[in-house]
C-alpha positions as a LaTeX table, in Angstrom:
\begin{tabular}{lrrr}
\hline
Residue & $x$ (\AA) & $y$ (\AA) & $z$ (\AA) \\
\hline
Met1 & $-109.29$ & $-148.33$ & 2.14 \\
His2 & $-106.80$ & $-146.95$ & 4.55 \\
Thr3 & $-107.10$ & $-143.38$ & 2.97 \\
Ala4 & $-110.90$ & $-143.24$ & 3.14 \\
His5 & $-110.94$ & $-144.33$ & 6.55 \\
Leu6 & $-108.22$ & $-141.62$ & 7.51 \\
Ser7 & $-110.37$ & $-139.05$ & 5.68 \\
Ala8 & $-113.33$ & $-140.32$ & 7.67 \\
Leu9 & $-111.60$ & $-139.83$ & 10.88 \\
Thr10 & $-110.24$ & $-136.11$ & 9.95 \\
Ala11 & $-113.59$ & $-135.02$ & 8.78 \\
Lys12 & $-115.00$ & $-136.65$ & 12.35 \\
His13 & $-112.34$ & $-134.77$ & 14.08 \\
Ser14 & $-112.90$ & $-131.58$ & 12.35 \\
Lys15 & $-116.53$ & $-131.71$ & 13.11 \\
Leu16 & $-116.06$ & $-132.11$ & 16.82 \\
Asp17 & $-113.53$ & $-129.20$ & 16.92 \\
Gln18 & $-116.38$ & $-127.33$ & 15.43 \\
Arg19 & $-119.09$ & $-128.53$ & 17.94 \\
Ile20 & $-116.43$ & $-127.72$ & 21.01 \\
Ala21 & $-116.14$ & $-124.01$ & 19.77 \\
Val22 & $-119.92$ & $-123.77$ & 19.13 \\
Glu23 & $-120.37$ & $-125.07$ & 22.65 \\
Ala24 & $-117.70$ & $-122.87$ & 24.29 \\
Gln25 & $-119.52$ & $-119.54$ & 22.62 \\
Arg26 & $-122.76$ & $-120.04$ & 24.38 \\
Pro27 & $-123.41$ & $-117.80$ & 27.09 \\
Leu28 & $-123.75$ & $-120.78$ & 29.41 \\
Pro29 & $-121.62$ & $-123.50$ & 27.95 \\
Asp30 & $-122.24$ & $-127.22$ & 28.99 \\
Gln31 & $-118.74$ & $-128.04$ & 30.51 \\
Met32 & $-119.93$ & $-131.85$ & 30.88 \\
Leu33 & $-120.65$ & $-131.76$ & 26.79 \\
Ile34 & $-117.27$ & $-130.11$ & 26.10 \\
Ala35 & $-115.47$ & $-132.57$ & 27.99 \\
Gln36 & $-117.11$ & $-135.48$ & 26.56 \\
Leu37 & $-116.40$ & $-134.08$ & 23.09 \\
Lys38 & $-112.68$ & $-133.30$ & 23.98 \\
Lys39 & $-112.41$ & $-137.13$ & 24.94 \\
Glu40 & $-113.95$ & $-138.20$ & 21.81 \\
Lys41 & $-111.71$ & $-135.78$ & 19.73 \\
Leu42 & $-108.98$ & $-137.24$ & 21.37 \\
Arg43 & $-109.80$ & $-140.69$ & 20.70 \\
Val44 & $-110.11$ & $-139.94$ & 16.93 \\
Lys45 & $-107.06$ & $-138.29$ & 16.88 \\
Glu46 & $-105.16$ & $-141.44$ & 18.55 \\
Glu47 & $-107.15$ & $-143.62$ & 16.09 \\
Met48 & $-105.51$ & $-141.26$ & 13.32 \\
Ala49 & $-102.04$ & $-141.81$ & 14.51 \\
Arg50 & $-102.35$ & $-145.66$ & 14.12 \\
\hline
\end{tabular}
């Protein structure tokens, strides 16, 4: 069960990373959205470290 949870967190972390990259490439990136996504990505990373 722990492995499945870690796999899900890894997938979520990767998806957030992709969303950040896509938003950053836009002509006028939404900095508030990028900050929110980065916070969520950090929260997921911290959860993975537990």
